[in-house]
C-alpha positions as CSV (number, residue, x, y, z in Angstrom):
1,X,252.9,98.1,57.2
2,X,253.5,96.6,60.6
3,X,255.9,93.9,61.4
4,X,257.9,94.3,58.2
5,X,255.1,93.1,56.0
6,X,255.0,96.1,53.8
7,X,257.6,94.7,51.3
8,X,256.5,93.0,48.1
9,X,256.4,89.3,47.8
10,X,259.3,87.6,46.1
11,X,257.7,85.9,43.1
12,X,260.7,86.0,40.7
13,X,261.4,82.3,41.0
14,X,258.0,81.5,39.4
15,X,259.3,82.5,36.0
16,X,260.5,80.2,33.3
17,X,264.2,80.8,34.0
18,X,263.7,79.2,37.4
19,X,262.0,76.2,35.8
20,X,265.0,75.7,33.5
21,X,267.7,76.1,36.1
22,X,266.1,74.6,39.2
23,X,267.8,71.2,38.8
24,X,271.2,72.7,38.8
25,X,270.6,75.0,41.8
26,X,268.7,72.4,43.9
27,X,271.1,69.4,44.0
28,X,269.0,67.6,46.5
29,X,265.9,67.5,44.2
30,X,266.1,64.2,42.3
31,X,265.9,64.0,38.5
32,X,262.9,61.8,39.0
33,X,260.9,64.6,40.6
34,X,262.1,67.0,38.0
35,X,260.9,64.8,35.3
36,X,257.6,64.3,37.1
37,X,257.1,68.1,37.4
38,X,257.7,68.5,33.6
39,X,255.4,65.7,32.6
40,X,252.7,66.8,35.1
41,X,252.7,70.4,33.9
42,X,252.7,69.3,30.2
43,X,249.7,67.0,30.8
44,X,247.9,69.4,33.1
45,X,247.7,66.7,35.7
46,X,248.2,69.1,38.6
47,X,244.7,70.6,38.1
48,X,242.2,69.6,40.7
49,X,239.0,68.3,39.2
50,X,236.4,71.1,39.3
51,X,232.9,69.6,38.9
52,X,229.8,71.7,39.2
53,X,228.8,72.5,42.7
54,X,226.3,70.1,44.3
55,X,223.6,71.1,46.7
56,X,222.0,69.3,49.7
57,X,219.1,70.6,51.7
58,X,219.7,71.3,55.4
59,X,216.7,72.7,57.3
60,X,215.4,74.3,54.1
61,X,218.7,76.0,53.2
62,X,221.0,74.8,50.4
63,X,224.5,73.6,51.3
64,X,227.0,74.3,48.6
65,X,229.5,71.5,48.3
66,X,233.2,72.1,47.6
67,X,234.7,71.8,44.2
68,X,236.3,68.4,44.9
69,X,236.6,66.1,47.8
70,X,238.3,63.1,46.1
71,X,240.2,61.4,48.9
72,X,242.1,59.2,46.4
73,X,243.9,62.1,44.6
74,X,246.7,64.0,46.1
75,X,246.2,67.5,47.4
76,X,248.8,70.1,48.7
77,X,248.0,72.9,51.1
78,X,249.3,74.8,54.1
79,X,248.3,75.8,57.6
80,X,247.8,79.5,57.2
81,X,249.7,81.8,59.5
82,X,248.9,85.5,58.7
83,X,252.0,87.5,58.2
84,X,250.5,90.5,59.9
85,X,249.2,90.2,63.5
86,X,249.4,86.3,63.4
87,X,245.9,84.9,64.3
88,X,245.4,88.0,66.5
89,X,244.3,89.3,63.2
90,X,240.7,88.2,64.0
91,X,240.7,91.2,66.3
92,X,243.1,93.4,64.3
93,X,241.6,92.9,60.8
94,X,243.5,93.9,57.6
95,X,242.0,92.3,54.5
96,X,244.6,93.8,52.2
97,X,247.5,92.1,54.1
98,X,245.6,88.8,54.0
99,X,245.0,89.2,50.2
100,X,248.8,89.6,49.7
101,X,249.5,86.5,51.9
102,X,247.0,84.4,49.9
103,X,248.3,85.6,46.6
104,X,251.7,84.3,47.6
105,X,250.3,81.0,48.9
106,X,248.4,80.5,45.7
107,X,251.5,81.2,43.7
108,X,253.1,78.2,45.5
109,X,250.3,76.1,43.9
110,X,248.7,75.3,47.2
111,X,245.0,74.3,46.8
112,X,243.8,74.5,50.3
113,X,244.4,76.2,53.7
114,X,243.7,75.1,57.2
115,X,242.5,78.2,59.0
116,X,242.6,78.6,62.8
117,X,239.7,80.2,64.6
118,X,240.4,81.5,68.1
119,X,237.5,80.2,70.1
120,X,237.2,82.9,72.8
121,X,237.4,85.7,70.2
122,X,234.5,84.2,68.3
123,X,232.4,83.0,71.3
124,X,233.1,85.1,74.4
125,X,229.9,84.0,76.0
126,X,228.3,80.5,75.9
127,X,225.0,81.9,74.4
128,X,226.5,84.4,71.9
129,X,228.8,84.2,68.9
130,X,230.3,87.5,67.7
131,X,228.7,88.7,64.4
132,X,231.8,90.7,63.6
133,X,234.1,87.7,63.8
134,X,231.7,85.6,61.7
135,X,231.7,88.4,59.1
136,X,235.5,88.3,59.1
137,X,235.5,84.6,58.6
138,X,233.1,85.1,55.7
139,X,235.5,87.6,54.2
140,X,238.5,85.3,54.6
141,X,236.7,82.4,53.0
142,X,235.6,84.7,50.1
143,X,239.2,85.9,49.6
144,X,240.3,82.3,49.6
145,X,237.7,81.3,47.1
146,X,238.7,84.1,44.7
147,X,242.2,82.4,44.7
148,X,240.8,78.8,44.3
149,X,241.9,77.9,47.8
150,X,239.6,75.5,49.8
151,X,239.3,75.7,53.6
152,X,239.3,73.4,56.5
153,X,238.0,75.4,59.5
154,X,239.1,74.6,63.0
155,X,236.6,75.3,65.8
156,X,237.6,74.7,69.4
157,X,241.1,76.4,69.4
158,X,241.9,76.1,72.2
159,X,245.7,75.7,72.0
160,X,247.8,77.1,69.2
161,X,251.6,77.3,68.8
162,X,252.2,76.9,72.6
163,X,249.6,79.4,73.8
164,X,246.2,78.6,75.3
165,X,243.0,80.4,74.2
166,X,240.3,79.3,76.6
167,X,236.7,80.8,76.6
168,X,235.6,82.4,79.8
169,X,233.1,79.6,80.3
170,X,235.8,76.9,79.9
171,X,235.3,73.6,81.7
172,X,238.6,71.9,82.2
173,X,239.6,68.3,81.5
174,X,236.8,65.7,81.1
175,X,234.1,68.3,81.8
176,X,234.8,69.7,78.3
177,X,233.4,66.5,77.0
178,X,230.7,65.7,79.5
179,X,229.2,69.0,80.9
180,X,225.7,69.6,79.4
181,X,226.1,73.4,79.4
182,X,229.4,73.1,77.7
183,X,227.9,70.9,75.0
184,X,225.2,73.5,74.4
185,X,227.8,76.3,74.0
186,X,229.7,74.1,71.5
187,X,226.6,73.3,69.6
188,X,225.6,77.0,69.3
189,X,229.1,77.8,67.9
190,X,229.0,74.9,65.3
191,X,225.6,76.0,64.1
192,X,226.6,79.7,63.8
193,X,229.7,78.7,61.9
194,X,227.7,76.4,59.6
195,X,225.6,79.5,58.7
196,X,228.7,81.0,57.1
197,X,230.2,77.8,55.6
198,X,227.1,76.6,53.9
199,X,227.1,79.7,51.6
200,X,230.6,78.9,50.2
201,X,231.8,76.4,47.6
202,X,235.3,76.2,48.9
203,X,234.8,74.4,52.2
204,X,236.4,71.0,52.9
205,X,234.9,70.7,56.3
206,X,235.3,71.3,60.0
207,X,238.3,70.4,62.1
208,X,237.3,70.0,65.8
209,X,240.1,72.3,66.8
210,X,243.9,72.5,66.9
211,X,245.0,69.4,68.9
212,X,242.2,69.7,71.4
213,X,243.5,66.7,73.4
214,X,246.4,69.0,74.4
215,X,243.9,71.4,75.9
216,X,241.2,69.1,77.3
217,X,242.1,65.5,78.1
218,X,240.1,62.6,79.4
219,X,239.9,58.8,79.1
220,X,239.3,57.5,75.5
221,X,235.9,56.1,76.4
222,X,234.6,59.5,77.3
223,X,236.5,61.2,74.4
224,X,235.2,58.7,71.8
225,X,231.6,59.3,72.9
226,X,231.9,63.0,72.6
227,X,233.7,62.7,69.3
228,X,230.9,60.6,67.8
229,X,228.3,63.1,69.0
230,X,230.3,66.0,67.6
231,X,230.9,64.4,64.2
232,X,227.1,63.7,64.0
233,X,226.4,67.4,64.7
234,X,228.9,68.6,62.1
235,X,227.6,66.2,59.5
236,X,224.0,67.3,60.1
237,X,224.8,71.0,59.6
238,X,227.3,70.5,56.8
239,X,226.6,67.2,55.1
240,X,229.1,65.8,52.7
241,X,232.2,67.6,54.1
242,X,235.4,66.0,55.2
243,X,235.2,66.6,59.0
244,X,238.2,65.7,61.0
245,X,239.6,65.7,64.6
246,X,243.0,67.3,64.3
247,X,244.7,65.7,67.3
248,X,248.4,65.7,67.9
249,X,250.5,62.6,67.7
250,X,249.8,61.3,71.2
251,X,246.5,59.4,70.7
252,X,248.3,57.3,68.0
253,X,251.1,56.5,70.4
254,X,249.5,56.0,73.8
255,X,246.1,56.2,75.6
256,X,245.1,59.9,75.4
257,X,241.6,61.3,75.1
258,X,240.6,59.5,71.9
259,X,241.1,55.8,70.9
260,X,243.2,55.2,67.7
261,X,240.4,52.7,66.6
262,X,237.8,55.5,66.7
263,X,240.0,58.0,65.1
264,X,241.1,55.6,62.3
265,X,237.5,54.6,61.6
266,X,236.8,58.1,60.3
267,X,236.4,58.8,56.5
268,X,239.8,60.4,56.5
269,X,241.9,60.3,59.7
270,X,244.6,62.9,60.1
271,X,248.1,63.0,61.5
272,X,250.4,65.7,62.8
273,X,254.0,64.7,62.2
274,X,257.0,66.5,63.6
275,X,260.3,64.6,64.0
276,X,261.4,66.9,66.8
277,X,258.1,66.5,68.9
278,X,257.4,62.9,67.9
279,X,260.8,61.6,69.1
280,X,262.4,60.7,65.8
281,X,265.8,62.1,66.8
282,X,266.2,59.5,69.4
283,X,266.6,57.0,66.6
284,X,268.6,58.8,64.0
285,X,269.5,62.1,62.3
286,X,267.1,64.5,60.5
287,X,267.7,62.7,57.2
288,X,267.5,59.2,58.5
289,X,264.3,57.0,58.1
290,X,262.9,57.8,61.6
291,X,262.6,61.4,60.5
292,X,262.0,61.3,56.7
293,X,259.7,58.3,56.9
294,X,257.7,59.4,60.0
295,X,254.7,60.4,58.0
296,X,254.8,57.2,56.0
297,X,255.1,55.1,59.1
298,X,252.4,56.9,61.0
299,X,250.0,56.5,58.0
300,X,250.7,52.7,58.1
301,X,250.1,52.7,61.9
302,X,246.8,54.5,61.4
303,X,245.8,51.9,58.7
304,X,246.7,49.1,61.1
305,X,244.2,50.5,63.6
306,X,241.6,50.9,60.8
307,X,242.3,47.4,59.5
308,X,242.3,48.9,56.0
309,X,245.4,49.3,53.9
310,X,243.5,51.6,51.5
311,X,242.3,54.0,54.2
312,X,242.9,57.6,53.0
313,X,245.2,59.5,55.4
314,X,245.8,63.2,55.6
315,X,249.1,64.7,56.8
316,X,247.3,67.7,58.2
317,X,250.4,69.2,59.9
318,X,254.0,68.4,59.2
319,X,257.4,70.0,59.5
320,X,260.6,69.0,61.2
321,X,260.5,71.6,64.0
322,X,264.3,71.1,64.1
323,X,265.5,74.6,64.6
324,X,269.2,73.8,63.7
325,X,268.3,73.0,60.0
326,X,268.9,75.7,57.5
327,X,266.6,76.4,54.6
328,X,268.3,74.0,52.2
329,X,268.3,71.2,54.8
330,X,264.6,71.8,55.6
331,X,263.8,71.7,51.9
332,X,265.7,68.5,51.5
333,X,263.8,66.9,54.4
334,X,260.5,68.2,52.8
335,X,261.2,66.6,49.5
336,X,262.3,63.2,51.0
337,X,259.5,63.1,53.5
338,X,256.7,63.8,51.0
339,X,258.1,61.4,48.4
340,X,258.3,58.7,51.0
341,X,254.7,59.5,52.1
342,X,253.5,59.4,48.5
343,X,255.1,56.0,48.1
344,X,253.2,54.9,51.3
345,X,249.9,56.2,49.8
346,X,249.3,59.4,51.9
347,X,246.6,61.3,50.2
348,X,246.7,65.0,51.3
349,X,249.5,67.2,52.6
350,X,249.1,70.4,54.6
351,X,252.5,71.9,55.5
352,X,253.0,73.8,58.8
353,X,253.0,76.6,58.0
354,X,252.6,79.3,55.3
355,X,254.6,82.2,56.9
356,X,257.2,82.7,59.6
357,X,255.8,84.3,62.6
358,X,256.6,88.0,63.2
359,X,259.4,88.3,65.8
360,X,257.7,91.2,67.6
361,X,255.4,88.5,69.1
362,X,256.7,86.2,71.9
363,X,256.6,82.6,70.8
364,X,258.9,79.6,71.0
365,X,261.9,80.5,68.9
366,X,261.3,77.8,66.4
367,X,257.9,79.4,65.4
368,X,259.9,82.2,63.7
369,X,261.3,79.9,61.0
370,X,258.6,77.3,60.1
371,X,257.1,79.0,57.1
372,X,257.3,78.3,53.4
373,X,257.6,82.1,53.2
374,X,259.4,84.6,55.4
375,X,257.3,87.0,57.4
376,X,257.9,89.7,54.8
377,X,257.0,87.4,51.9
378,X,260.3,86.0,50.5
379,X,259.8,82.5,49.1
380,X,262.2,80.2,51.1
381,X,264.0,77.1,49.7
382,X,261.3,74.8,51.2
383,X,258.6,77.0,49.5
384,X,260.2,76.3,46.2
385,X,260.3,72.6,46.8
386,X,256.7,72.6,48.0
387,X,255.7,74.2,44.6
388,X,257.6,71.5,42.7
389,X,256.0,68.7,44.6
390,X,252.5,70.3,44.3
391,X,253.0,70.7,40.6
392,X,254.2,67.2,40.2
393,X,251.6,65.3,42.2
394,X,248.5,67.4,42.9
395,X,245.5,65.8,41.4
396,X,247.2,62.5,40.6
397,X,245.7,59.2,41.9
398,X,247.0,57.9,45.2
399,X,248.8,54.6,44.9
400,X,247.8,52.7,48.0
401,X,250.2,50.1,49.5
402,X,249.6,46.5,48.5
403,X,251.7,44.7,51.2
404,X,249.8,43.1,54.1
405,X,249.2,45.3,57.1
406,X,250.9,44.2,60.3
407,X,248.6,44.2,63.3
408,X,248.7,47.3,65.5
409,X,251.0,47.3,68.6
410,X,250.0,45.0,71.4
411,X,250.9,47.5,74.0
412,X,249.7,51.1,73.7
413,X,252.6,53.2,74.8
414,X,255.2,55.4,73.1
415,X,258.0,52.9,73.2
416,X,255.9,50.1,71.6
417,X,254.4,52.3,69.0
418,X,257.8,53.6,68.0
419,X,259.2,50.1,67.8
420,X,256.2,49.1,65.5
421,X,257.1,52.0,63.2
422,X,260.9,51.3,63.2
423,X,260.1,47.6,62.4
424,X,258.0,48.8,59.5
425,X,260.8,51.0,58.3
426,X,263.3,48.2,58.6
427,X,265.4,50.6,60.7
428,X,267.5,49.6,63.7
429,X,268.6,52.5,65.9
430,X,272.2,52.6,67.0
431,X,272.8,51.9,70.6
432,X,273.2,55.1,72.6
């Protein structure tokens, strides 16, 4: 197979021998987590509730609801990166390769995937959505469902891993949010996608796109109005789903396209947390609180804008993006960051990403090492830790913080937002 993906996946560590020896071989995994894994598996607590599917009528057609959308119980998933042909796979389809990928992801005990549509592939004309690509989406969702993997489906992507994927009818900047013809094209796409999603029972909901504010920016007043209209459309065509706006970190730190108040008011706001990109390394090393407590602090910042300390928060993307870290160090960060986030009441976790990117494609060099699995399917140290954490906490009730929420930052800028988080962490950065 192309790109070195023809080798079998390394699943040896899933055997009982690994379970018996993991504490000795993974010094950085605490005995507390090891005990939690054992008790969780013994009690069966890692199983996501699986109620009978519910149905709602939309324009005369039944909408099949996902198996579970309990925001107050922990879930663990990944952002899927196909090992063969990356997301170019929408045009170079290989279902067998995808099945092997998803078998390996399911073996890590992930329960959901965030899947990335490439907008111009699916909708090359404002009045037409490709039936072939809709069929491939249907196939992917079916393959996922067969492996008990639920899906959050991005739409207007847009921008992904440093590359831009703009439709031929693109309207730049604020026009993306205000142009009437652009809205009509967006609406057509959403409705066509809903025709596929409503037939499945493994859909979490829509995500607007991958960090659309990095592709189309405007003032928050305009962005918020469009966001409210888009959420209304998504809820009308797929009621009951958890629909989100997967922005990057900027709207939480400074004025950028959407207001933090409007984002935080959603049923489940999301955050994308990367110590390298968010600026954590200005205040300490990779294992210091500004890095390992970034997700926890951002969740509290979101709740401060929501005015609700029990607001469910989803870590929809997280990783270090620190290229200098080796696998063991990355695994150590993953364990510490997730445990700190669980202590802070973060509900769902979706790691970036499933597989390393094939080096035959040109990307930022860090993209080649961000996966839980190598491009040819070897389970990495962070993949092993991910499985332990998922086994230990998936399906368990979220413990929300009880301490009073500090008010949000008075000034909306990067410096003030970071100072707010550092104060919450109780961390004082060393003078440079």
